[in-house]
C-alpha positions in Angstrom: -158.2 0.8 15.3 -156.9 4.0 16.9 -159.5 5.9 18.9 -160.2 9.4 17.7 -159.9 12.4 19.9 -163.0 14.3 20.9 -164.2 16.7 18.1 -161.3 15.7 15.9 -163.6 15.6 12.8 -164.2 19.4 13.4 -160.6 20.5 13.9 -159.2 20.3 10.4 -158.1 23.2 8.2 -161.7 24.0 7.3 -162.3 25.2 10.9 -160.2 28.3 10.2 -163.1 29.5 8.0 -165.8 29.2 10.6 -165.8 33.0 11.2 -165.5 36.1 9.0 -162.5 38.0 10.1 -164.2 41.4 10.0 -166.9 40.0 12.3 -164.3 38.8 14.8 -162.8 42.3 14.7 -166.2 43.7 15.5 -166.6 41.3 18.4 -163.1 42.3 19.7 -164.2 45.9 19.7 -167.5 45.1 21.5 -165.6 43.2 24.2 -162.7 45.7 24.5 -160.2 43.0 23.6 -157.7 45.8 22.9 -157.5 46.3 26.7 -157.5 42.6 27.6 -154.4 41.4 29.3 -155.6 37.8 29.8 -157.9 35.7 27.7 -158.9 32.1 28.6 -160.3 29.7 26.0 -162.0 26.6 27.6 -162.3 23.5 25.4 -159.8 25.2 23.1 -159.1 22.3 20.8 -156.0 23.2 18.8 -156.2 26.8 20.0 -158.0 28.5 17.1 -160.1 31.1 18.9 -157.3 32.2 21.1 -155.0 32.7 18.1 -157.7 34.6 16.3 -158.5 37.0 19.1 -154.9 37.5 20.1 -154.2 39.7 17.1 -156.5 42.3 18.8 -154.8 42.1 22.3 -152.1 44.5 23.5 -148.4 43.6 23.6 -147.5 41.4 26.5 -151.0 39.9 26.9 -151.5 36.2 27.7 -153.8 33.6 26.1 -154.5 30.5 28.0 -156.1 27.5 26.3 -157.5 24.5 28.2 -158.6 21.2 26.7 -158.9 17.6 28.0 -157.3 16.1 24.9 -153.5 16.0 25.3 -153.2 15.6 21.5 -155.1 18.9 20.8 -153.0 20.7 23.4 -149.8 19.4 21.8 -150.9 20.7 18.5 -151.8 24.1 19.9 -148.4 24.4 21.6 -146.7 23.5 18.3 -148.7 26.0 16.4 -148.0 28.7 19.0 -144.3 28.1 18.6 -144.2 27.7 14.8 -146.7 30.4 13.7 -147.0 32.9 16.5 -143.6 32.5 18.3 -142.4 35.9 17.1 -145.4 38.0 18.1 -145.8 39.8 21.4 -148.5 37.6 22.9 -147.8 34.8 25.4 -149.5 31.5 24.8 -150.0 28.8 27.5 -151.9 25.6 26.8 -152.9 23.2 29.5 -154.6 19.8 29.7 -157.6 20.0 31.9 -161.4 19.6 32.3 -163.9 22.3 31.8 -165.6 21.3 35.1 -162.3 21.8 37.0 -160.3 24.4 35.1 -156.6 24.3 36.0 -156.3 28.1 36.5 -156.6 30.3 39.6 -159.5 32.5 40.5 -160.0 35.9 38.8 -157.3 35.6 36.2 -159.1 36.4 33.0 -160.4 39.6 31.4 -162.3 37.4 29.0 -163.1 33.7 29.3 -164.7 32.0 26.3 -165.8 28.7 24.9 -166.8 27.7 21.4 -169.1 24.7 20.8 -168.2 23.3 24.2 -171.4 23.7 26.2 -173.4 21.6 23.7 -171.2 18.6 24.5 -171.2 18.6 28.3 -173.6 16.9 30.7 -173.8 19.9 33.1 -173.3 23.2 31.3 -174.2 25.2 34.4 -171.2 23.8 36.2 -168.9 24.7 33.3 -170.2 28.2 33.3 -169.6 28.5 37.0 -166.0 27.4 36.5 -165.7 30.0 33.7 -167.0 32.7 36.0 -164.5 31.6 38.8 -161.5 32.2 36.6 -162.8 35.5 35.3 -162.0 38.8 37.0 -164.9 40.9 38.4 -166.2 43.0 35.6 -164.7 40.7 33.0 -166.6 39.0 30.2 -167.8 35.4 30.0 -168.3 34.5 26.3 -170.1 31.5 24.8 -170.2 30.8 21.0 -172.8 28.0 20.7 -175.2 26.9 18.0 -178.7 25.6 17.5 -177.9 22.6 15.3 -181.6 21.7 14.7 -182.1 24.7 12.5 -180.4 23.4 9.4 -182.9 20.5 9.3 -185.5 23.1 8.1 -183.2 24.6 5.5 -183.1 23.8 1.8 -180.0 23.4 -0.5 -181.7 23.4 -3.9 -184.9 25.0 -5.3 -186.3 21.5 -6.2 -186.3 20.7 -2.5 -189.0 23.3 -1.9 -191.5 20.9 -3.4 -191.3 18.9 -0.3 -193.6 16.3 1.2 -194.8 17.7 4.5 -195.3 14.3 6.1 -191.9 13.0 5.1 -190.2 16.1 6.3 -192.0 15.9 9.6 -190.9 12.2 9.9 -187.3 13.2 9.5 -187.6 16.1 12.0 -189.2 13.7 14.5 -186.2 11.4 14.2 -183.7 14.3 14.6 -185.6 15.6 17.7 -185.5 12.1 19.3 -181.8 11.8 18.5 -181.2 15.2 20.1 -183.4 14.3 23.1 -181.7 10.9 23.5 -178.2 12.4 23.5 -179.2 14.7 26.3 -180.8 11.8 28.2 -177.5 9.8 27.9 -175.6 12.8 29.4 -173.7 13.7 26.3 -174.9 17.2 25.9 -177.6 19.1 23.9 -176.7 20.0 20.4 -179.0 23.1 20.2 -178.0 24.7 23.5 -177.2 28.0 21.9 -180.8 29.2 22.3 -180.7 28.9 26.1 -177.3 30.2 26.9 -178.8 33.6 28.0 -181.0 31.7 30.5 -178.0 29.8 31.8 -176.0 33.0 32.2 -178.8 34.6 34.1 -179.2 31.6 36.4 -175.4 31.8 37.0 -175.6 35.4 38.2 -173.9 37.1 35.3 -174.9 40.6 34.4 -175.3 42.8 31.3 -175.9 39.9 28.9 -175.4 40.7 25.2 -176.6 38.3 22.4 -175.4 38.4 18.8 -175.5 36.0 15.9 -172.6 35.0 13.6 -172.8 36.4 10.1 -170.9 33.4 8.6 -172.6 31.0 6.1 -170.6 27.9 5.3 -171.6 27.9 1.7 -170.5 25.6 -1.1 -171.3 27.0 -4.5 -169.8 25.8 -7.8 -167.2 26.3 -9.0 -165.1 25.0 -6.1 -162.4 27.6 -6.9 -161.3 28.9 -3.5 -159.3 27.3 -0.7 -162.2 27.7 1.7 -164.6 25.8 -0.7 -162.1 23.1 -1.4 -161.3 22.5 2.2 -165.0 22.4 3.1 -165.6 19.8 0.3 -162.6 17.8 1.4 -164.0 17.8 5.0 -167.5 16.7 3.9 -166.1 13.9 1.8 -164.0 12.8 4.8 -167.1 12.8 7.0 -168.9 10.6 4.5 -166.1 8.1 4.1 -165.3 7.8 7.8 -169.0 7.8 9.1 -168.3 10.9 11.2 -170.6 13.8 11.8 -174.0 12.1 12.1 -173.1 9.1 9.8 -172.4 6.6 12.6 -175.3 4.1 12.7 -174.9 2.7 16.2 -174.4 6.1 17.9 -177.5 7.5 16.2 -179.6 4.4 16.9 -178.6 4.6 20.6 -179.6 8.3 20.8 -182.8 7.7 18.9 -184.0 4.8 21.2 -182.9 6.8 24.3 -185.2 9.5 23.0 -188.1 7.2 22.8 -187.9 5.9 19.2 -188.0 2.4 17.8 -185.4 0.5 15.7 -187.7 -0.3 12.8 -188.5 3.3 12.0 -184.9 4.4 12.5 -183.6 1.7 10.1 -186.0 3.0 7.4 -184.7 6.5 8.0 -181.1 5.2 7.9 -181.5 3.6 4.5 -182.7 6.9 3.1 -179.7 8.6 4.8 -177.3 6.2 3.1 -178.9 6.9 -0.3 -178.6 10.6 0.3 -175.0 10.2 1.4 -174.1 8.4 -1.8 -175.8 11.1 -3.9 -174.1 13.9 -2.0 -170.7 12.3 -2.4 -171.2 12.1 -6.2 -172.4 15.7 -6.4 -169.4 16.9 -4.4 -167.0 15.0 -6.6 -168.7 16.4 -9.8 -168.7 19.9 -8.4 -172.5 19.9 -8.6 -173.4 20.2 -4.9 -174.9 23.5 -3.9 -175.6 24.8 -0.4 -176.1 28.2 1.0 -174.6 26.8 4.2 -176.9 28.6 6.6 -176.5 28.0 10.4 -177.4 29.6 13.6 -174.5 30.3 16.0 -175.1 32.6 19.0 -172.5 34.8 20.6 -173.6 35.3 24.2 -171.5 37.6 26.4 -172.1 38.7 30.0 -170.1 40.3 32.8 -169.1 38.9 36.1 -170.5 41.2 38.8 -167.9 43.4 40.5 
């Protein structure tokens, strides 16, 4: 069986709808992207954020993307050539690690990452590398979520008649999975809350914090490309045991977080039932979700 690339389940066409375009335009104005000659995207995947911000950059500017997956970099290079080859922005994509960025010091006006810090063992080291490649006075930008928040959100009105004890049991399991993943050195899924603290410890200045206004809603009828792609992605996750549906990974995290197998297995049986129910609702165009999330945009400047 061919091994999947890191974050591959997130990098399909639905990812193009993670942000509202007018909100990105607002961020570009806040960060003076119109004067930005060089933007660096760390953990760039297939290059999406670099492509999105590049439309606000001046002619002749350069976008660098760095990712440790050669397959993602190949896809980004292909897209740069096929979709953006005729515009006035230069795109350069490199294979490299976020803890040892293959770029010189003081090259970027803006250095950004999206959902990268939540996956790394030592986010402080990655931030220091981002600072290194940023010019004095330039912006370091992290777009990172709190992924625990959706566990306290409801999709349908009937769910508001919840059993407190059952909900707390599920939350305890989710917390132990989160704790266990961090204990195993695989990152912390809700790091977004603490990025300002990490930036402060790294010596950055003038920290700004905003929140994305995007909700990944699915509301019948499924009559837009965005909805259809999101439903397709969710069905793919269910079928392939991706995005939290892998038993062994979750069990390992849960036990590393101090939990026991018996309680986890009872939870997993409930999860499998809910997965089957969700799949049927998606296929019948009956699934409803406001799609709320909590994604922070944290920006700070490298001291001059």
